[in-house]
mmCIF file as gemmi writes it, N, C-alpha and C atoms, coordinates in Angstrom:
data_model
loop_
_atom_site.group_PDB
_atom_site.id
_atom_site.type_symbol
_atom_site.label_atom_id
_atom_site.label_alt_id
_atom_site.label_comp_id
_atom_site.label_asym_id
_atom_site.label_entity_id
_atom_site.label_seq_id
_atom_site.pdbx_PDB_ins_code
_atom_site.Cartn_x
_atom_site.Cartn_y
_atom_site.Cartn_z
_atom_site.occupancy
_atom_site.B_iso_or_equiv
_atom_site.pdbx_formal_charge
_atom_site.auth_seq_id
_atom_site.auth_asym_id
_atom_site.pdbx_PDB_model_num
ATOM 1 N N . MET Axp A 1 ? 32.352 120.763 43.678 1 0 ? 1 A 1
ATOM 2 C CA . MET Axp A 1 ? 32.369 120.03 42.441 1 0 ? 1 A 1
ATOM 3 C C . MET Axp A 1 ? 33.657 119.217 42.313 1 0 ? 1 A 1
ATOM 4 N N . GLU Axp A 2 ? 34.781 119.794 42.7 1 0 ? 2 A 1
ATOM 5 C CA . GLU Axp A 2 ? 36.044 119.068 42.596 1 0 ? 2 A 1
ATOM 6 C C . GLU Axp A 2 ? 36.077 117.889 43.547 1 0 ? 2 A 1
ATOM 7 N N . TRP Axp A 3 ? 35.469 118.047 44.728 1 0 ? 3 A 1
ATOM 8 C CA . TRP Axp A 3 ? 35.473 116.95 45.689 1 0 ? 3 A 1
ATOM 9 C C . TRP Axp A 3 ? 34.645 115.769 45.191 1 0 ? 3 A 1
ATOM 10 N N . ALA Axp A 4 ? 33.6 116.06 44.48 1 0 ? 4 A 1
ATOM 11 C CA . ALA Axp A 4 ? 32.758 114.99 43.953 1 0 ? 4 A 1
ATOM 12 C C . ALA Axp A 4 ? 33.508 114.17 42.909 1 0 ? 4 A 1
ATOM 13 N N . LEU Axp A 5 ? 34.255 114.828 42.024 1 0 ? 5 A 1
ATOM 14 C CA . LEU Axp A 5 ? 35.06 114.114 41.02 1 0 ? 5 A 1
ATOM 15 C C . LEU Axp A 5 ? 36.166 113.303 41.683 1 0 ? 5 A 1
ATOM 16 N N . PHE Axp A 6 ? 36.802 113.892 42.684 1 0 ? 6 A 1
ATOM 17 C CA . PHE Axp A 6 ? 37.861 113.189 43.405 1 0 ? 6 A 1
ATOM 18 C C . PHE Axp A 6 ? 37.283 111.959 44.113 1 0 ? 6 A 1
ATOM 19 N N . PHE Axp A 7 ? 36.123 112.114 44.731 1 0 ? 7 A 1
ATOM 20 C CA . PHE Axp A 7 ? 35.479 111.005 45.429 1 0 ? 7 A 1
ATOM 21 C C . PHE Axp A 7 ? 35.091 109.891 44.453 1 0 ? 7 A 1
ATOM 22 N N . LYS Axp A 8 ? 34.597 110.244 43.26 1 0 ? 8 A 1
ATOM 23 C CA . LYS Axp A 8 ? 34.263 109.248 42.241 1 0 ? 8 A 1
ATOM 24 C C . LYS Axp A 8 ? 35.499 108.507 41.766 1 0 ? 8 A 1
ATOM 25 N N . ALA Axp A 9 ? 36.617 109.216 41.607 1 0 ? 9 A 1
ATOM 26 C CA . ALA Axp A 9 ? 37.856 108.586 41.167 1 0 ? 9 A 1
ATOM 27 C C . ALA Axp A 9 ? 38.366 107.598 42.213 1 0 ? 9 A 1
ATOM 28 N N . VAL Axp A 10 ? 38.294 107.99 43.48 1 0 ? 10 A 1
ATOM 29 C CA . VAL Axp A 10 ? 38.743 107.092 44.553 1 0 ? 10 A 1
ATOM 30 C C . VAL Axp A 10 ? 37.842 105.86 44.621 1 0 ? 10 A 1
ATOM 31 N N . LEU Axp A 11 ? 36.542 106.033 44.48 1 0 ? 11 A 1
ATOM 32 C CA . LEU Axp A 11 ? 35.626 104.889 44.48 1 0 ? 11 A 1
ATOM 33 C C . LEU Axp A 11 ? 35.877 103.962 43.291 1 0 ? 11 A 1
ATOM 34 N N . ALA Axp A 12 ? 36.129 104.54 42.129 1 0 ? 12 A 1
ATOM 35 C CA . ALA Axp A 12 ? 36.417 103.72 40.951 1 0 ? 12 A 1
ATOM 36 C C . ALA Axp A 12 ? 37.711 102.929 41.14 1 0 ? 12 A 1
ATOM 37 N N . LEU Axp A 13 ? 38.741 103.561 41.708 1 0 ? 13 A 1
ATOM 38 C CA . LEU Axp A 13 ? 40.006 102.881 41.981 1 0 ? 13 A 1
ATOM 39 C C . LEU Axp A 13 ? 39.793 101.748 42.978 1 0 ? 13 A 1
ATOM 40 N N . ALA Axp A 14 ? 39.041 101.996 44.033 1 0 ? 14 A 1
ATOM 41 C CA . ALA Axp A 14 ? 38.761 100.962 45.029 1 0 ? 14 A 1
ATOM 42 C C . ALA Axp A 14 ? 37.984 99.799 44.401 1 0 ? 14 A 1
ATOM 43 N N . PHE Axp A 15 ? 37.049 100.107 43.515 1 0 ? 15 A 1
ATOM 44 C CA . PHE Axp A 15 ? 36.272 99.064 42.841 1 0 ? 15 A 1
ATOM 45 C C . PHE Axp A 15 ? 37.169 98.195 41.963 1 0 ? 15 A 1
ATOM 46 N N . VAL Axp A 16 ? 38.049 98.825 41.177 1 0 ? 16 A 1
ATOM 47 C CA . VAL Axp A 16 ? 38.945 98.08 40.29 1 0 ? 16 A 1
ATOM 48 C C . VAL Axp A 16 ? 39.921 97.234 41.104 1 0 ? 16 A 1
ATOM 49 N N . LEU Axp A 17 ? 40.485 97.799 42.163 1 0 ? 17 A 1
ATOM 50 C CA . LEU Axp A 17 ? 41.395 97.03 43.011 1 0 ? 17 A 1
ATOM 51 C C . LEU Axp A 17 ? 40.662 95.863 43.679 1 0 ? 17 A 1
ATOM 52 N N . GLY Axp A 18 ? 39.428 96.075 44.068 1 0 ? 18 A 1
ATOM 53 C CA . GLY Axp A 18 ? 38.63 94.993 44.645 1 0 ? 18 A 1
ATOM 54 C C . GLY Axp A 18 ? 38.384 93.873 43.649 1 0 ? 18 A 1
ATOM 55 N N . LEU Axp A 19 ? 38.086 94.215 42.412 1 0 ? 19 A 1
ATOM 56 C CA . LEU Axp A 19 ? 37.907 93.19 41.37 1 0 ? 19 A 1
ATOM 57 C C . LEU Axp A 19 ? 39.196 92.417 41.125 1 0 ? 19 A 1
ATOM 58 N N . MET Axp A 20 ? 40.324 93.122 41.129 1 0 ? 20 A 1
ATOM 59 C CA . MET Axp A 20 ? 41.615 92.45 40.945 1 0 ? 20 A 1
ATOM 60 C C . MET Axp A 20 ? 41.901 91.484 42.089 1 0 ? 20 A 1
ATOM 61 N N . MET Axp A 21 ? 41.618 91.9 43.315 1 0 ? 21 A 1
ATOM 62 C CA . MET Axp A 21 ? 41.842 91.029 44.471 1 0 ? 21 A 1
ATOM 63 C C . MET Axp A 21 ? 40.897 89.821 44.433 1 0 ? 21 A 1
ATOM 64 N N . LEU Axp A 22 ? 39.658 90.032 44.01 1 0 ? 22 A 1
ATOM 65 C CA . LEU Axp A 22 ? 38.705 88.93 43.889 1 0 ? 22 A 1
ATOM 66 C C . LEU Axp A 22 ? 39.167 87.922 42.839 1 0 ? 22 A 1
ATOM 67 N N . THR Axp A 23 ? 39.682 88.413 41.72 1 0 ? 23 A 1
ATOM 68 C CA . THR Axp A 23 ? 40.197 87.529 40.672 1 0 ? 23 A 1
ATOM 69 C C . THR Axp A 23 ? 41.404 86.747 41.17 1 0 ? 23 A 1
ATOM 70 N N . LEU Axp A 24 ? 42.312 87.411 41.862 1 0 ? 24 A 1
ATOM 71 C CA . LEU Axp A 24 ? 43.485 86.737 42.42 1 0 ? 24 A 1
ATOM 72 C C . LEU Axp A 24 ? 43.065 85.662 43.407 1 0 ? 24 A 1
ATOM 73 N N . TRP Axp A 25 ? 42.109 85.952 44.27 1 0 ? 25 A 1
ATOM 74 C CA . TRP Axp A 25 ? 41.63 84.971 45.232 1 0 ? 25 A 1
ATOM 75 C C . TRP Axp A 25 ? 41.013 83.769 44.511 1 0 ? 25 A 1
ATOM 76 N N . ALA Axp A 26 ? 40.233 84.016 43.464 1 0 ? 26 A 1
ATOM 77 C CA . ALA Axp A 26 ? 39.581 82.925 42.726 1 0 ? 26 A 1
ATOM 78 C C . ALA Axp A 26 ? 40.611 82.02 42.065 1 0 ? 26 A 1
ATOM 79 N N . VAL Axp A 27 ? 41.647 82.617 41.479 1 0 ? 27 A 1
ATOM 80 C CA . VAL Axp A 27 ? 42.691 81.813 40.835 1 0 ? 27 A 1
ATOM 81 C C . VAL Axp A 27 ? 43.414 80.97 41.87 1 0 ? 27 A 1
ATOM 82 N N . LYS Axp A 28 ? 43.778 81.55 42.996 1 0 ? 28 A 1
ATOM 83 C CA . LYS Axp A 28 ? 44.459 80.796 44.052 1 0 ? 28 A 1
ATOM 84 C C . LYS Axp A 28 ? 43.562 79.69 44.601 1 0 ? 28 A 1
ATOM 85 N N . TYR Axp A 29 ? 42.283 79.971 44.79 1 0 ? 29 A 1
ATOM 86 C CA . TYR Axp A 29 ? 41.346 78.993 45.316 1 0 ? 29 A 1
ATOM 87 C C . TYR Axp A 29 ? 41.214 77.805 44.361 1 0 ? 29 A 1
ATOM 88 N N . LEU Axp A 30 ? 41.071 78.083 43.078 1 0 ? 30 A 1
ATOM 89 C CA . LEU Axp A 30 ? 40.929 77.003 42.104 1 0 ? 30 A 1
ATOM 90 C C . LEU Axp A 30 ? 42.217 76.208 41.96 1 0 ? 30 A 1
ATOM 91 N N . GLU Axp A 31 ? 43.361 76.868 42.08 1 0 ? 31 A 1
ATOM 92 C CA . GLU Axp A 31 ? 44.642 76.164 41.985 1 0 ? 31 A 1
ATOM 93 C C . GLU Axp A 31 ? 44.822 75.223 43.168 1 0 ? 31 A 1
ATOM 94 N N . VAL Axp A 32 ? 44.442 75.667 44.36 1 0 ? 32 A 1
ATOM 95 C CA . VAL Axp A 32 ? 44.548 74.827 45.547 1 0 ? 32 A 1
ATOM 96 C C . VAL Axp A 32 ? 43.597 73.645 45.45 1 0 ? 32 A 1
ATOM 97 N N . ARG Axp A 33 ? 42.417 73.861 44.907 1 0 ? 33 A 1
ATOM 98 C CA . ARG Axp A 33 ? 41.422 72.791 44.789 1 0 ? 33 A 1
ATOM 99 C C . ARG Axp A 33 ? 41.785 71.77 43.715 1 0 ? 33 A 1
ATOM 100 N N . GLY Axp A 34 ? 42.748 72.064 42.864 1 0 ? 34 A 1
ATOM 101 C CA . GLY Axp A 34 ? 43.215 71.084 41.903 1 0 ? 34 A 1
ATOM 102 C C . GLY Axp A 34 ? 42.581 71.153 40.54 1 0 ? 34 A 1
ATOM 103 N N . VAL Axp A 35 ? 41.877 72.214 40.22 1 0 ? 35 A 1
ATOM 104 C CA . VAL Axp A 35 ? 41.27 72.322 38.892 1 0 ? 35 A 1
ATOM 105 C C . VAL Axp A 35 ? 42.368 72.355 37.835 1 0 ? 35 A 1
ATOM 106 N N . LYS Axp A 36 ? 43.387 73.163 38.063 1 0 ? 36 A 1
ATOM 107 C CA . LYS Axp A 36 ? 44.489 73.263 37.116 1 0 ? 36 A 1
ATOM 108 C C . LYS Axp A 36 ? 45.248 71.938 37.045 1 0 ? 36 A 1
ATOM 109 N N . ASN Axp A 37 ? 45.458 71.297 38.172 1 0 ? 37 A 1
ATOM 110 C CA . ASN Axp A 37 ? 46.21 70.054 38.195 1 0 ? 37 A 1
ATOM 111 C C . ASN Axp A 37 ? 45.485 68.935 37.453 1 0 ? 37 A 1
ATOM 112 N N . ARG Axp A 38 ? 44.167 68.852 37.6 1 0 ? 38 A 1
ATOM 113 C CA . ARG Axp A 38 ? 43.413 67.83 36.891 1 0 ? 38 A 1
ATOM 114 C C . ARG Axp A 38 ? 43.461 68.043 35.383 1 0 ? 38 A 1
ATOM 115 N N . PHE Axp A 39 ? 43.38 69.302 34.966 1 0 ? 39 A 1
ATOM 116 C CA . PHE Axp A 39 ? 43.433 69.605 33.531 1 0 ? 39 A 1
ATOM 117 C C . PHE Axp A 39 ? 44.802 69.251 32.96 1 0 ? 39 A 1
ATOM 118 N N . MET Axp A 40 ? 45.874 69.614 33.673 1 0 ? 40 A 1
ATOM 119 C CA . MET Axp A 40 ? 47.219 69.321 33.185 1 0 ? 40 A 1
ATOM 120 C C . MET Axp A 40 ? 47.483 67.822 33.185 1 0 ? 40 A 1
ATOM 121 N N . GLN Axp A 41 ? 46.968 67.097 34.162 1 0 ? 41 A 1
ATOM 122 C CA . GLN Axp A 41 ? 47.158 65.657 34.211 1 0 ? 41 A 1
ATOM 123 C C . GLN Axp A 41 ? 46.453 64.98 33.038 1 0 ? 41 A 1
ATOM 124 N N . LYS Axp A 42 ? 45.278 65.482 32.672 1 0 ? 42 A 1
ATOM 125 C CA . LYS Axp A 42 ? 44.558 64.922 31.525 1 0 ? 42 A 1
ATOM 126 C C . LYS Axp A 42 ? 45.361 65.136 30.247 1 0 ? 42 A 1
ATOM 127 N N . LEU Axp A 43 ? 45.979 66.316 30.097 1 0 ? 43 A 1
ATOM 128 C CA . LEU Axp A 43 ? 46.807 66.568 28.92 1 0 ? 43 A 1
ATOM 129 C C . LEU Axp A 43 ? 48.029 65.671 28.893 1 0 ? 43 A 1
ATOM 130 N N . GLN Axp A 44 ? 48.65 65.428 30.029 1 0 ? 44 A 1
ATOM 131 C CA . GLN Axp A 44 ? 49.842 64.59 30.081 1 0 ? 44 A 1
ATOM 132 C C . GLN Axp A 44 ? 49.518 63.136 29.766 1 0 ? 44 A 1
ATOM 133 N N . ASN Axp A 45 ? 48.34 62.677 30.126 1 0 ? 45 A 1
ATOM 134 C CA . ASN Axp A 45 ? 47.966 61.296 29.838 1 0 ? 45 A 1
ATOM 135 C C . ASN Axp A 45 ? 47.757 61.062 28.354 1 0 ? 45 A 1
ATOM 136 N N . GLU Axp A 46 ? 47.397 62.089 27.601 1 0 ? 46 A 1
ATOM 137 C CA . GLU Axp A 46 ? 47.135 61.933 26.177 1 0 ? 46 A 1
ATOM 138 C C . GLU Axp A 46 ? 48.387 62.037 25.322 1 0 ? 46 A 1
ATOM 139 N N . ARG Axp A 47 ? 49.496 62.439 25.899 1 0 ? 47 A 1
ATOM 140 C CA . ARG Axp A 47 ? 50.718 62.613 25.117 1 0 ? 47 A 1
ATOM 141 C C . ARG Axp A 47 ? 51.366 61.266 24.812 1 0 ? 47 A 1
ATOM 142 N N . ARG Axp A 48 ? 51.847 61.115 23.578 1 0 ? 48 A 1
ATOM 143 C CA . ARG Axp A 48 ? 52.521 59.896 23.172 1 0 ? 48 A 1
ATOM 144 C C . ARG Axp A 48 ? 54.002 60.121 22.926 1 0 ? 48 A 1
ATOM 145 N N . ILE Axp A 49 ? 54.394 61.354 22.651 1 0 ? 49 A 1
ATOM 146 C CA . ILE Axp A 49 ? 55.786 61.659 22.319 1 0 ? 49 A 1
ATOM 147 C C . ILE Axp A 49 ? 56.418 62.394 23.486 1 0 ? 49 A 1
ATOM 148 N N . GLU Axp A 50 ? 57.644 61.988 23.822 1 0 ? 50 A 1
ATOM 149 C CA . GLU Axp A 50 ? 58.363 62.603 24.935 1 0 ? 50 A 1
ATOM 150 C C . GLU Axp A 50 ? 59.837 62.742 24.559 1 0 ? 50 A 1
ATOM 151 N N . ILE Axp A 51 ? 60.41 63.897 24.806 1 0 ? 51 A 1
ATOM 152 C CA . ILE Axp A 51 ? 61.841 64.091 24.603 1 0 ? 51 A 1
ATOM 153 C C . ILE Axp A 51 ? 62.534 63.643 25.875 1 0 ? 51 A 1
ATOM 154 N N . VAL Axp A 52 ? 63.287 62.541 25.777 1 0 ? 52 A 1
ATOM 155 C CA . VAL Axp A 52 ? 63.946 61.97 26.943 1 0 ? 52 A 1
ATOM 156 C C . VAL Axp A 52 ? 65.19 62.77 27.282 1 0 ? 52 A 1
ATOM 157 N N . GLU Axp A 53 ? 65.99 63.053 26.26 1 0 ? 53 A 1
ATOM 158 C CA . GLU Axp A 53 ? 67.236 63.789 26.488 1 0 ? 53 A 1
ATOM 159 C C . GLU Axp A 53 ? 67.626 64.517 25.207 1 0 ? 53 A 1
ATOM 160 N N . SER Axp A 54 ? 68.272 65.641 25.364 1 0 ? 54 A 1
ATOM 161 C CA . SER Axp A 54 ? 68.727 66.429 24.225 1 0 ? 54 A 1
ATOM 162 C C . SER Axp A 54 ? 70.127 66.941 24.516 1 0 ? 54 A 1
ATOM 163 N N . LYS Axp A 55 ? 70.994 66.874 23.521 1 0 ? 55 A 1
ATOM 164 C CA . LYS Axp A 55 ? 72.385 67.287 23.697 1 0 ? 55 A 1
ATOM 165 C C . LYS Axp A 55 ? 72.815 68.123 22.495 1 0 ? 55 A 1
ATOM 166 N N . ARG Axp A 56 ? 73.427 69.274 22.77 1 0 ? 56 A 1
ATOM 167 C CA . ARG Axp A 56 ? 73.96 70.124 21.707 1 0 ? 56 A 1
ATOM 168 C C . ARG Axp A 56 ? 75.299 69.584 21.243 1 0 ? 56 A 1
ATOM 169 N N . ILE Axp A 57 ? 75.458 69.41 19.938 1 0 ? 57 A 1
ATOM 170 C CA . ILE Axp A 57 ? 76.742 68.977 19.381 1 0 ? 57 A 1
ATOM 171 C C . ILE Axp A 57 ? 77.582 70.201 19.052 1 0 ? 57 A 1
ATOM 172 N N . ASP Axp A 58 ? 77.001 71.125 18.314 1 0 ? 58 A 1
ATOM 173 C CA . ASP Axp A 58 ? 77.656 72.404 18.019 1 0 ? 58 A 1
ATOM 174 C C . ASP Axp A 58 ? 76.566 73.462 17.895 1 0 ? 58 A 1
ATOM 175 N N . ALA Axp A 59 ? 76.915 74.593 17.302 1 0 ? 59 A 1
ATOM 176 C CA . ALA Axp A 59 ? 75.97 75.707 17.235 1 0 ? 59 A 1
ATOM 177 C C . ALA Axp A 59 ? 74.748 75.4 16.364 1 0 ? 59 A 1
ATOM 178 N N . ARG Axp A 60 ? 74.884 74.521 15.383 1 0 ? 60 A 1
ATOM 179 C CA . ARG Axp A 60 ? 73.777 74.258 14.454 1 0 ? 60 A 1
ATOM 180 C C . ARG Axp A 60 ? 73.164 72.868 14.591 1 0 ? 60 A 1
ATOM 181 N N . ASN Axp A 61 ? 73.834 71.939 15.248 1 0 ? 61 A 1
ATOM 182 C CA . ASN Axp A 61 ? 73.365 70.558 15.304 1 0 ? 61 A 1
ATOM 183 C C . ASN Axp A 61 ? 73.14 70.115 16.749 1 0 ? 61 A 1
ATOM 184 N N . SER Axp A 62 ? 72.16 69.236 16.917 1 0 ? 62 A 1
ATOM 185 C CA . SER Axp A 62 ? 71.92 68.651 18.228 1 0 ? 62 A 1
ATOM 186 C C . SER Axp A 62 ? 71.44 67.215 18.057 1 0 ? 62 A 1
ATOM 187 N N . LEU Axp A 63 ? 71.588 66.457 19.112 1 0 ? 63 A 1
ATOM 188 C CA . LEU Axp A 63 ? 71.19 65.062 19.136 1 0 ? 63 A 1
ATOM 189 C C . LEU Axp A 63 ? 70.086 64.919 20.171 1 0 ? 63 A 1
ATOM 190 N N . ALA Axp A 64 ? 68.994 64.235 19.813 1 0 ? 64 A 1
ATOM 191 C CA . ALA Axp A 64 ? 67.871 64.099 20.721 1 0 ? 64 A 1
ATOM 192 C C . ALA Axp A 64 ? 67.447 62.641 20.804 1 0 ? 64 A 1
ATOM 193 N N . LEU Axp A 65 ? 67.092 62.224 21.999 1 0 ? 65 A 1
ATOM 194 C CA . LEU Axp A 65 ? 66.525 60.903 22.23 1 0 ? 65 A 1
ATOM 195 C C . LEU Axp A 65 ? 65.032 61.111 22.487 1 0 ? 65 A 1
ATOM 196 N N . VAL Axp A 66 ? 64.212 60.573 21.594 1 0 ? 66 A 1
ATOM 197 C CA . VAL Axp A 66 ? 62.768 60.795 21.632 1 0 ? 66 A 1
ATOM 198 C C . VAL Axp A 66 ? 62.07 59.465 21.847 1 0 ? 66 A 1
ATOM 199 N N . ARG Axp A 67 ? 61.081 59.434 22.756 1 0 ? 67 A 1
ATOM 200 C CA . ARG Axp A 67 ? 60.308 58.226 23.019 1 0 ? 67 A 1
ATOM 201 C C . ARG Axp A 67 ? 58.902 58.405 22.471 1 0 ? 67 A 1
ATOM 202 N N . CYS Axp A 68 ? 58.473 57.433 21.677 1 0 ? 68 A 1
ATOM 203 C CA . CYS Axp A 68 ? 57.116 57.406 21.143 1 0 ? 68 A 1
ATOM 204 C C . CYS Axp A 68 ? 56.558 56.01 21.393 1 0 ? 68 A 1
ATOM 205 N N . ASP Axp A 69 ? 55.491 55.938 22.178 1 0 ? 69 A 1
ATOM 206 C CA . ASP Axp A 69 ? 54.909 54.665 22.616 1 0 ? 69 A 1
ATOM 207 C C . ASP Axp A 69 ? 55.983 53.833 23.322 1 0 ? 69 A 1
ATOM 208 N N . ASP Axp A 70 ? 56.379 52.687 22.764 1 0 ? 70 A 1
ATOM 209 C CA . ASP Axp A 70 ? 57.383 51.841 23.413 1 0 ? 70 A 1
ATOM 210 C C . ASP Axp A 70 ? 58.714 51.858 22.679 1 0 ? 70 A 1
ATOM 211 N N . LYS Axp A 71 ? 58.911 52.784 21.783 1 0 ? 71 A 1
ATOM 212 C CA . LYS Axp A 71 ? 60.166 52.874 21.031 1 0 ? 71 A 1
ATOM 213 C C . LYS Axp A 71 ? 60.876 54.176 21.329 1 0 ? 71 A 1
ATOM 214 N N . GLU Axp A 72 ? 62.208 54.137 21.248 1 0 ? 72 A 1
ATOM 215 C CA . GLU Axp A 72 ? 63.009 55.345 21.375 1 0 ? 72 A 1
ATOM 216 C C . GLU Axp A 72 ? 63.766 55.556 20.074 1 0 ? 72 A 1
ATOM 217 N N . TYR Axp A 73 ? 63.874 56.809 19.681 1 0 ? 73 A 1
ATOM 218 C CA . TYR Axp A 73 ? 64.537 57.167 18.43 1 0 ? 73 A 1
ATOM 219 C C . TYR Axp A 73 ? 65.648 58.169 18.728 1 0 ? 73 A 1
ATOM 220 N N . PHE Axp A 74 ? 66.812 57.969 18.074 1 0 ? 74 A 1
ATOM 221 C CA . PHE Axp A 74 ? 67.869 58.964 18.105 1 0 ? 74 A 1
ATOM 222 C C . PHE Axp A 74 ? 67.692 59.863 16.894 1 0 ? 74 A 1
ATOM 223 N N . LEU Axp A 75 ? 67.597 61.166 17.122 1 0 ? 75 A 1
ATOM 224 C CA . LEU Axp A 75 ? 67.416 62.111 16.033 1 0 ? 75 A 1
ATOM 225 C C . LEU Axp A 75 ? 68.607 63.048 15.985 1 0 ? 75 A 1
ATOM 226 N N . LEU Axp A 76 ? 69.189 63.204 14.813 1 0 ? 76 A 1
ATOM 227 C CA . LEU Axp A 76 ? 70.22 64.209 14.589 1 0 ? 76 A 1
ATOM 228 C C . LEU Axp A 76 ? 69.53 65.392 13.937 1 0 ? 76 A 1
ATOM 229 N N . ILE Axp A 77 ? 69.425 66.488 14.675 1 0 ? 77 A 1
ATOM 230 C CA . ILE Axp A 77 ? 68.685 67.653 14.216 1 0 ? 77 A 1
ATOM 231 C C . ILE Axp A 77 ? 69.69 68.715 13.802 1 0 ? 77 A 1
ATOM 232 N N . GLY Axp A 78 ? 69.631 69.101 12.536 1 0 ? 78 A 1
ATOM 233 C CA . GLY Axp A 78 ? 70.56 70.08 12.012 1 0 ? 78 A 1
ATOM 234 C C . GLY Axp A 78 ? 69.847 71.272 11.413 1 0 ? 78 A 1
ATOM 235 N N . ALA Axp A 79 ? 70.653 72.217 10.918 1 0 ? 79 A 1
ATOM 236 C CA . ALA Axp A 79 ? 70.093 73.428 10.335 1 0 ? 79 A 1
ATOM 237 C C . ALA Axp A 79 ? 69.439 73.145 8.983 1 0 ? 79 A 1
ATOM 238 N N . THR Axp A 80 ? 69.993 72.198 8.22 1 0 ? 80 A 1
ATOM 239 C CA . THR Axp A 80 ? 69.468 71.949 6.878 1 0 ? 80 A 1
ATOM 240 C C . THR Axp A 80 ? 68.679 70.657 6.776 1 0 ? 80 A 1
ATOM 241 N N . GLN Axp A 81 ? 68.962 69.675 7.644 1 0 ? 81 A 1
ATOM 242 C CA . GLN Axp A 81 ? 68.233 68.417 7.55 1 0 ? 81 A 1
ATOM 243 C C . GLN Axp A 81 ? 68.151 67.739 8.918 1 0 ? 81 A 1
ATOM 244 N N . ASN Axp A 82 ? 67.19 66.832 9.047 1 0 ? 82 A 1
ATOM 245 C CA . ASN Axp A 82 ? 67.007 66.042 10.257 1 0 ? 82 A 1
ATOM 246 C C . ASN Axp A 82 ? 67.126 64.569 9.875 1 0 ? 82 A 1
ATOM 247 N N . VAL Axp A 83 ? 67.84 63.795 10.693 1 0 ? 83 A 1
ATOM 248 C CA . VAL Axp A 83 ? 68.106 62.401 10.371 1 0 ? 83 A 1
ATOM 249 C C . VAL Axp A 83 ? 67.725 61.529 11.567 1 0 ? 83 A 1
ATOM 250 N N . VAL Axp A 84 ? 67.022 60.416 11.289 1 0 ? 84 A 1
ATOM 251 C CA . VAL Axp A 84 ? 66.759 59.417 12.326 1 0 ? 84 A 1
ATOM 252 C C . VAL Axp A 84 ? 67.936 58.461 12.307 1 0 ? 84 A 1
ATOM 253 N N . LEU Axp A 85 ? 68.72 58.455 13.389 1 0 ? 85 A 1
ATOM 254 C CA . LEU Axp A 85 ? 69.916 57.629 13.43 1 0 ? 85 A 1
ATOM 255 C C . LEU Axp A 85 ? 69.61 56.182 13.756 1 0 ? 85 A 1
ATOM 256 N N . ASP Axp A 86 ? 68.737 55.943 14.741 1 0 ? 86 A 1
ATOM 257 C CA . ASP Axp A 86 ? 68.444 54.576 15.157 1 0 ? 86 A 1
ATOM 258 C C . ASP Axp A 86 ? 67.004 54.526 15.638 1 0 ? 86 A 1
ATOM 259 N N . SER Axp A 87 ? 66.227 53.614 15.067 1 0 ? 87 A 1
ATOM 260 C CA . SER Axp A 87 ? 64.833 53.508 15.474 1 0 ? 87 A 1
ATOM 261 C C . SER Axp A 87 ? 64.52 52.164 16.13 1 0 ? 87 A 1
ATOM 262 N N . GLU Axp A 88 ? 65.527 51.363 16.407 1 0 ? 88 A 1
ATOM 263 C CA . GLU Axp A 88 ? 65.292 50.038 16.981 1 0 ? 88 A 1
ATOM 264 C C . GLU Axp A 88 ? 65.645 49.977 18.464 1 0 ? 88 A 1
ATOM 265 N N . VAL Axp A 89 ? 65.766 51.091 19.097 1 0 ? 89 A 1
ATOM 266 C CA . VAL Axp A 89 ? 66.062 51.109 20.523 1 0 ? 89 A 1
ATOM 267 C C . VAL Axp A 89 ? 64.763 50.842 21.274 1 0 ? 89 A 1
ATOM 268 N N . ARG Axp A 90 ? 64.726 49.827 22.088 1 0 ? 90 A 1
ATOM 269 C CA . ARG Axp A 90 ? 63.529 49.463 22.864 1 0 ? 90 A 1
ATOM 270 C C . ARG Axp A 90 ? 63.65 49.998 24.273 1 0 ? 90 A 1
ATOM 271 N N . VAL Axp A 91 ? 62.534 50.35 24.831 1 0 ? 91 A 1
ATOM 272 C CA . VAL Axp A 91 ? 62.494 50.855 26.195 1 0 ? 91 A 1
ATOM 273 C C . VAL Axp A 91 ? 62.541 49.672 27.144 1 0 ? 91 A 1
ATOM 274 N N . LYS Axp A 92 ? 63.472 49.722 28.092 1 0 ? 92 A 1
ATOM 275 C CA . LYS Axp A 92 ? 63.568 48.653 29.1 1 0 ? 92 A 1
ATOM 276 C C . LYS Axp A 92 ? 62.756 49.069 30.304 1 0 ? 92 A 1
ATOM 277 N N . LYS Axp A 93 ? 61.87 48.181 30.73 1 0 ? 93 A 1
ATOM 278 C CA . LYS Axp A 93 ? 61.029 48.483 31.896 1 0 ? 93 A 1
ATOM 279 C C . LYS Axp A 93 ? 61.35 47.551 33.031 1 0 ? 93 A 1
């Protein structure tokens, strides 16, 4: 009776490990085939806002250069308020 329970436990462990290995193989296979890359590329194409650069001024304030469409904005981001410093910066191409 004890051997039967032990044998069932070993079979269950082998089954679970096999499912885990199958899942790992499927994820690697799909990643190599580019399913993940195509999805991420589609998301990147739809984005309009991009943080070009960010710089910490002190512990509570930072300065960020943000690009939206063809304009760049300087933002002063603080603990209590956020200020747009310059919105007339054009992107040079």
